[in-house]
C-alpha positions as YAML, in Angstrom:
chain: A
units: angstrom
residues:
- id: 1
  name: MET
  ca: [50.40, -22.06, 18.77]
- id: 2
  name: SER
  ca: [51.82, -25.44, 19.76]
- id: 3
  name: GLY
  ca: [53.18, -27.98, 17.29]
- id: 4
  name: ALA
  ca: [50.03, -30.10, 17.60]
- id: 5
  name: GLU
  ca: [47.80, -27.07, 17.05]
- id: 6
  name: ARG
  ca: [49.81, -26.08, 13.97]
- id: 7
  name: SER
  ca: [49.50, -29.61, 12.57]
- id: 8
  name: GLU
  ca: [45.73, -29.52, 13.04]
- id: 9
  name: TYR
  ca: [45.61, -26.07, 11.46]
- id: 10
  name: TYR
  ca: [47.61, -27.26, 8.45]
- id: 11
  name: CYS
  ca: [45.29, -30.22, 8.01]
- id: 12
  name: VAL
  ca: [42.41, -27.77, 7.62]
- id: 13
  name: MET
  ca: [44.32, -25.26, 5.48]
- id: 14
  name: ASN
  ca: [46.55, -27.73, 3.64]
- id: 15
  name: ALA
  ca: [47.42, -27.66, -0.03]
- id: 16
  name: ARG
  ca: [47.39, -23.86, -0.33]
- id: 17
  name: LEU
  ca: [50.40, -24.27, -2.63]
- id: 18
  name: GLN
  ca: [49.49, -27.63, -4.11]
- id: 19
  name: ASP
  ca: [51.69, -28.57, -7.07]
- id: 20
  name: ARG
  ca: [53.49, -25.21, -7.08]
- id: 21
  name: ARG
  ca: [57.16, -25.37, -7.97]
- id: 22
  name: ILE
  ca: [59.05, -23.06, -5.62]
- id: 23
  name: LEU
  ca: [62.69, -22.10, -5.17]
- id: 24
  name: VAL
  ca: [63.93, -20.87, -1.78]
- id: 25
  name: THR
  ca: [67.39, -19.30, -1.75]
- id: 26
  name: HIS
  ca: [69.71, -19.25, 1.29]
- id: 27
  name: ALA
  ca: [67.48, -22.08, 2.46]
- id: 28
  name: ASP
  ca: [69.73, -22.92, 5.39]
- id: 29
  name: ARG
  ca: [69.57, -19.48, 7.04]
- id: 30
  name: TYR
  ca: [67.38, -16.49, 7.91]
- id: 31
  name: MET
  ca: [63.77, -17.52, 7.09]
- id: 32
  name: GLY
  ca: [64.72, -20.32, 4.70]
- id: 33
  name: PRO
  ca: [64.09, -23.28, 7.03]
- id: 34
  name: ALA
  ca: [60.72, -21.99, 8.28]
- id: 35
  name: ILE
  ca: [59.51, -21.11, 4.77]
- id: 36
  name: ALA
  ca: [60.65, -24.39, 3.22]
- id: 37
  name: THR
  ca: [58.92, -26.41, 5.96]
- id: 38
  name: LEU
  ca: [55.62, -24.55, 5.70]
- id: 39
  name: PHE
  ca: [55.55, -24.52, 1.91]
- id: 40
  name: GLN
  ca: [56.22, -28.26, 1.79]
- id: 41
  name: ASP
  ca: [53.39, -28.82, 4.29]
- id: 42
  name: GLU
  ca: [51.15, -26.86, 1.92]
- id: 43
  name: GLY
  ca: [51.78, -29.17, -1.02]
- id: 44
  name: ALA
  ca: [54.54, -27.33, -2.87]
- id: 45
  name: GLU
  ca: [57.59, -28.84, -4.51]
- id: 46
  name: VAL
  ca: [60.25, -26.83, -2.71]
- id: 47
  name: LEU
  ca: [63.69, -26.57, -4.26]
- id: 48
  name: GLN
  ca: [66.24, -25.38, -1.71]
- id: 49
  name: ASP
  ca: [69.52, -23.70, -2.56]
- id: 50
  name: VAL
  ca: [72.23, -22.74, -0.05]
- id: 51
  name: ASP
  ca: [74.73, -21.05, -2.37]
- id: 52
  name: PRO
  ca: [75.71, -17.50, -1.26]
- id: 53
  name: LEU
  ca: [75.06, -16.43, -4.89]
- id: 54
  name: THR
  ca: [77.94, -13.97, -4.88]
- id: 55
  name: GLU
  ca: [80.00, -15.47, -7.71]
- id: 56
  name: PRO
  ca: [79.56, -14.12, -11.25]
- id: 57
  name: GLY
  ca: [76.85, -16.04, -13.07]
- id: 58
  name: ALA
  ca: [75.66, -17.89, -9.94]
- id: 59
  name: CYS
  ca: [72.11, -16.56, -10.06]
- id: 60
  name: ASP
  ca: [71.67, -17.20, -13.78]
- id: 61
  name: ASP
  ca: [73.12, -20.69, -13.41]
- id: 62
  name: LEU
  ca: [70.77, -21.47, -10.53]
- id: 63
  name: ILE
  ca: [67.63, -20.39, -12.38]
- id: 64
  name: THR
  ca: [68.70, -22.31, -15.49]
- id: 65
  name: ARG
  ca: [69.43, -25.41, -13.41]
- id: 66
  name: VAL
  ca: [66.11, -25.51, -11.52]
- id: 67
  name: GLY
  ca: [63.95, -24.83, -14.56]
- id: 68
  name: GLU
  ca: [60.46, -23.36, -14.63]
- id: 69
  name: LEU
  ca: [59.19, -21.93, -11.35]
- id: 70
  name: ASP
  ca: [55.81, -20.82, -10.10]
- id: 71
  name: VAL
  ca: [57.34, -18.94, -7.17]
- id: 72
  name: LEU
  ca: [60.76, -17.55, -6.32]
- id: 73
  name: VAL
  ca: [61.43, -16.84, -2.65]
- id: 74
  name: ALA
  ca: [64.47, -14.59, -2.61]
- id: 75
  name: ASN
  ca: [65.51, -15.16, 0.99]
- id: 76
  name: LEU
  ca: [68.90, -13.45, 1.28]
- id: 77
  name: ALA
  ca: [70.85, -12.94, 4.49]
- id: 78
  name: HIS
  ca: [74.13, -11.44, 5.62]
- id: 79
  name: PRO
  ca: [74.39, -10.41, 9.27]
- id: 80
  name: PRO
  ca: [75.70, -6.88, 9.88]
- id: 81
  name: ARG
  ca: [78.36, -5.76, 12.29]
- id: 82
  name: ALA
  ca: [77.62, -2.86, 14.63]
- id: 83
  name: THR
  ca: [79.67, -0.11, 13.03]
- id: 84
  name: SER
  ca: [79.57, 3.65, 13.33]
- id: 85
  name: VAL
  ca: [78.98, 5.46, 10.04]
- id: 86
  name: THR
  ca: [82.44, 7.00, 10.39]
- id: 87
  name: ARG
  ca: [84.04, 3.56, 10.60]
- id: 88
  name: ILE
  ca: [82.29, 1.63, 7.81]
- id: 89
  name: ALA
  ca: [84.94, -0.37, 6.00]
- id: 90
  name: ASP
  ca: [84.77, -0.69, 2.23]
- id: 91
  name: ASP
  ca: [84.78, -4.49, 2.42]
- id: 92
  name: GLU
  ca: [81.90, -4.49, 4.91]
- id: 93
  name: TRP
  ca: [79.82, -2.20, 2.68]
- id: 94
  name: HIS
  ca: [80.58, -4.22, -0.45]
- id: 95
  name: ALA
  ca: [79.87, -7.54, 1.28]
- id: 96
  name: LEU
  ca: [76.37, -6.42, 2.30]
- id: 97
  name: PHE
  ca: [75.51, -5.33, -1.23]
- id: 98
  name: ASP
  ca: [77.16, -8.42, -2.76]
- id: 99
  name: HIS
  ca: [75.12, -10.78, -0.55]
- id: 100
  name: LEU
  ca: [71.81, -8.91, -0.39]
- id: 101
  name: VAL
  ca: [71.28, -6.44, -3.22]
- id: 102
  name: HIS
  ca: [73.06, -7.76, -6.29]
- id: 103
  name: PRO
  ca: [71.72, -11.34, -5.98]
- id: 104
  name: LEU
  ca: [68.16, -10.06, -5.63]
- id: 105
  name: MET
  ca: [68.38, -8.13, -8.88]
- id: 106
  name: LYS
  ca: [70.09, -10.99, -10.69]
- id: 107
  name: LEU
  ca: [67.60, -13.60, -9.47]
- id: 108
  name: VAL
  ca: [64.64, -11.49, -10.56]
- id: 109
  name: ARG
  ca: [66.28, -10.64, -13.88]
- id: 110
  name: ALA
  ca: [66.80, -14.36, -14.52]
- id: 111
  name: VAL
  ca: [63.40, -15.66, -13.43]
- id: 112
  name: ALA
  ca: [61.11, -12.90, -14.72]
- id: 113
  name: PRO
  ca: [61.24, -13.59, -18.49]
- id: 114
  name: ALA
  ca: [59.67, -17.05, -18.18]
- id: 115
  name: MET
  ca: [57.02, -15.76, -15.79]
- id: 116
  name: ILE
  ca: [56.21, -12.86, -18.14]
- id: 117
  name: GLN
  ca: [55.95, -15.22, -21.12]
- id: 118
  name: ARG
  ca: [53.68, -17.54, -19.16]
- id: 119
  name: GLY
  ca: [51.59, -14.66, -17.82]
- id: 120
  name: SER
  ca: [51.83, -15.66, -14.16]
- id: 121
  name: GLY
  ca: [54.29, -15.91, -11.31]
- id: 122
  name: LYS
  ca: [55.14, -14.84, -7.79]
- id: 123
  name: ILE
  ca: [58.36, -13.40, -6.44]
- id: 124
  name: VAL
  ca: [58.67, -12.96, -2.68]
- id: 125
  name: ALA
  ca: [61.70, -11.25, -1.19]
- id: 126
  name: ILE
  ca: [62.47, -11.63, 2.50]
- id: 127
  name: THR
  ca: [64.06, -8.29, 3.32]
- id: 128
  name: SER
  ca: [64.04, -6.23, 6.52]
- id: 129
  name: ALA
  ca: [62.13, -3.53, 8.37]
- id: 130
  name: ALA
  ca: [65.45, -1.96, 9.40]
- id: 131
  name: PRO
  ca: [65.52, 0.77, 6.70]
- id: 132
  name: MET
  ca: [61.89, 1.69, 7.40]
- id: 133
  name: ARG
  ca: [62.94, 3.14, 10.73]
- id: 134
  name: GLY
  ca: [66.73, 3.13, 10.83]
- id: 135
  name: ILE
  ca: [69.10, 1.59, 13.35]
- id: 136
  name: PRO
  ca: [72.09, 3.50, 14.73]
- id: 137
  name: ASP
  ca: [75.42, 1.79, 14.02]
- id: 138
  name: ALA
  ca: [73.78, -0.27, 11.29]
- id: 139
  name: SER
  ca: [73.66, 2.29, 8.48]
- id: 140
  name: ALA
  ca: [75.42, 0.03, 5.99]
- id: 141
  name: TYR
  ca: [72.95, -2.79, 6.64]
- id: 142
  name: CYS
  ca: [70.01, -0.38, 6.46]
- id: 143
  name: ALA
  ca: [71.34, 0.94, 3.14]
- id: 144
  name: ALA
  ca: [71.56, -2.55, 1.63]
- id: 145
  name: ARG
  ca: [68.15, -3.62, 2.87]
- id: 146
  name: GLY
  ca: [66.72, -0.26, 1.77]
- id: 147
  name: ALA
  ca: [68.08, -0.85, -1.72]
- id: 148
  name: GLN
  ca: [66.34, -4.22, -1.76]
- id: 149
  name: ASN
  ca: [63.05, -2.63, -0.71]
- id: 150
  name: ALA
  ca: [63.32, 0.11, -3.35]
- id: 151
  name: PHE
  ca: [64.02, -2.50, -6.02]
- id: 152
  name: VAL
  ca: [60.92, -4.48, -4.99]
- id: 153
  name: ARG
  ca: [58.71, -1.41, -5.28]
- id: 154
  name: ALA
  ca: [59.97, -0.36, -8.71]
- id: 155
  name: ALA
  ca: [60.35, -3.81, -10.28]
- id: 156
  name: GLY
  ca: [56.98, -4.84, -8.87]
- id: 157
  name: LEU
  ca: [55.34, -2.11, -10.95]
- id: 158
  name: GLU
  ca: [57.04, -3.36, -14.11]
- id: 159
  name: LEU
  ca: [55.99, -6.95, -13.58]
- id: 160
  name: ALA
  ca: [52.38, -6.31, -12.52]
- id: 161
  name: PRO
  ca: [50.93, -5.85, -16.05]
- id: 162
  name: HIS
  ca: [52.17, -9.37, -16.85]
- id: 163
  name: ASN
  ca: [50.31, -10.91, -13.88]
- id: 164
  name: VAL
  ca: [53.59, -11.40, -12.02]
- id: 165
  name: GLN
  ca: [53.42, -10.17, -8.44]
- id: 166
  name: PHE
  ca: [56.66, -9.12, -6.73]
- id: 167
  name: ASN
  ca: [56.36, -8.24, -3.04]
- id: 168
  name: ALA
  ca: [58.45, -8.50, 0.11]
- id: 169
  name: VAL
  ca: [58.27, -9.28, 3.81]
- id: 170
  name: GLY
  ca: [60.06, -6.46, 5.62]
- id: 171
  name: GLN
  ca: [60.69, -8.06, 8.98]
- id: 172
  name: ASN
  ca: [62.40, -7.51, 12.28]
- id: 173
  name: TYR
  ca: [62.24, -9.22, 15.66]
- id: 174
  name: VAL
  ca: [61.50, -12.63, 14.17]
- id: 175
  name: ARG
  ca: [63.06, -15.72, 15.76]
- id: 176
  name: ASN
  ca: [65.82, -17.04, 13.51]
- id: 177
  name: PRO
  ca: [69.39, -18.08, 14.36]
- id: 178
  name: THR
  ca: [70.95, -15.95, 11.63]
- id: 179
  name: TYR
  ca: [70.19, -12.72, 13.47]
- id: 180
  name: TYR
  ca: [68.84, -13.73, 16.88]
- id: 181
  name: PRO
  ca: [70.76, -16.50, 18.67]
- id: 182
  name: GLU
  ca: [68.68, -18.30, 21.28]
- id: 183
  name: ASP
  ca: [71.07, -17.29, 24.05]
- id: 184
  name: LEU
  ca: [70.35, -13.64, 23.22]
- id: 185
  name: LEU
  ca: [66.57, -13.97, 23.14]
- id: 186
  name: ASP
  ca: [66.40, -15.46, 26.62]
- id: 187
  name: THR
  ca: [68.34, -12.72, 28.39]
- id: 188
  name: PRO
  ca: [66.71, -10.15, 30.74]
- id: 189
  name: ARG
  ca: [68.51, -7.41, 28.82]
- id: 190
  name: PHE
  ca: [66.81, -8.40, 25.56]
- id: 191
  name: ALA
  ca: [63.44, -8.63, 27.34]
- id: 192
  name: LYS
  ca: [63.89, -5.03, 28.48]
- id: 193
  name: HIS
  ca: [64.84, -4.03, 24.94]
- id: 194
  name: LEU
  ca: [61.62, -5.59, 23.61]
- id: 195
  name: ALA
  ca: [59.56, -3.84, 26.25]
- id: 196
  name: ARG
  ca: [61.01, -0.47, 25.23]
- id: 197
  name: ASN
  ca: [60.94, -0.89, 21.45]
- id: 198
  name: VAL
  ca: [58.38, -3.46, 20.27]
- id: 199
  name: PRO
  ca: [54.71, -2.75, 20.97]
- id: 200
  name: SER
  ca: [53.87, -6.46, 20.68]
- id: 201
  name: GLN
  ca: [56.32, -7.09, 23.53]
- id: 202
  name: ARG
  ca: [57.70, -10.27, 21.98]
- id: 203
  name: VAL
  ca: [59.69, -11.84, 19.20]
- id: 204
  name: ALA
  ca: [57.65, -13.47, 16.43]
- id: 205
  name: GLU
  ca: [58.05, -17.16, 15.69]
- id: 206
  name: GLY
  ca: [59.52, -18.17, 12.36]
- id: 207
  name: TRP
  ca: [56.32, -19.83, 11.21]
- id: 208
  name: GLU
  ca: [54.46, -16.52, 11.59]
- id: 209
  name: SER
  ca: [56.73, -14.80, 9.08]
- id: 210
  name: ALA
  ca: [56.53, -17.88, 6.85]
- id: 211
  name: GLU
  ca: [52.73, -17.57, 6.84]
- id: 212
  name: LEU
  ca: [53.01, -14.03, 5.47]
- id: 213
  name: ALA
  ca: [55.45, -15.26, 2.82]
- id: 214
  name: LEU
  ca: [52.97, -18.00, 1.94]
- id: 215
  name: PHE
  ca: [50.20, -15.45, 1.48]
- id: 216
  name: LEU
  ca: [52.41, -13.43, -0.85]
- id: 217
  name: ALA
  ca: [53.27, -16.62, -2.75]
- id: 218
  name: SER
  ca: [49.63, -17.66, -3.17]
- id: 219
  name: ASP
  ca: [46.81, -16.61, -5.47]
- id: 220
  name: LYS
  ca: [45.28, -14.72, -2.53]
- id: 221
  name: SER
  ca: [47.76, -11.87, -3.06]
- id: 222
  name: ASP
  ca: [47.15, -11.20, -6.76]
- id: 223
  name: PHE
  ca: [46.15, -7.57, -6.09]
- id: 224
  name: LEU
  ca: [49.32, -6.74, -4.12]
- id: 225
  name: VAL
  ca: [51.99, -5.09, -6.25]
- id: 226
  name: GLY
  ca: [55.45, -3.90, -5.23]
- id: 227
  name: GLN
  ca: [54.68, -3.90, -1.52]
- id: 228
  name: VAL
  ca: [57.18, -4.28, 1.32]
- id: 229
  name: VAL
  ca: [54.92, -5.47, 4.11]
- id: 230
  name: PRO
  ca: [56.21, -4.52, 7.60]
- id: 231
  name: PHE
  ca: [56.32, -7.49, 9.94]
- id: 232
  name: ALA
  ca: [57.90, -6.22, 13.12]
- id: 233
  name: GLY
  ca: [55.33, -6.22, 15.93]
- id: 234
  name: GLY
  ca: [54.66, -2.50, 15.56]
- id: 235
  name: TRP
  ca: [58.32, -1.48, 15.64]
- id: 236
  name: VAL
  ca: [57.94, 0.58, 12.44]
- id: 237
  name: THR
  ca: [54.32, 1.67, 12.85]
...
């Protein structure tokens, strides 16, 4: 879909998040830019935070500072290093959990009480499909992302009776500079990799993943509870 076609599409489908107050974390990386752009186009007030959220109290301070939210998009990123399981360094393991797992729990813990009291709210985590299939030499990353996904499933069940829906986009092979530099995507070697591993035979555009996040952030997803939706072109199917 070209830029002009997307603009025309948004004119027809605009205001799907009209007047919603939304926080996007790690807004400068991973899916943050694509989600913030789409959500703004759909009428939301998008608050963007770029703090790594690893310092003690950072998540609580952020939620207190931004005030009441209709939607939290917990977009958390920390690129892995290719490391054999026998060579995982303690600091590498801890860094992945400090950037991905602990902030997710703390953000949800901080934002959920107000949503529960109000009787409505959406929490969307942008996680990964990696632990759904496993990636050799990325076991630490898969463990951290898998912990995120398990937390979504369990916490989603707790929040559902309060009309608060907590779900996640479990993605892979989506165009974003945090994990897929442009100079990598355009190489013949990567094209061969896609042909072998991804049934869709391509990398998804950022706006495609953002559209799934928008669905999970909207009233259209009220019956989805604790789901980690695979978005990987068939890689995990």
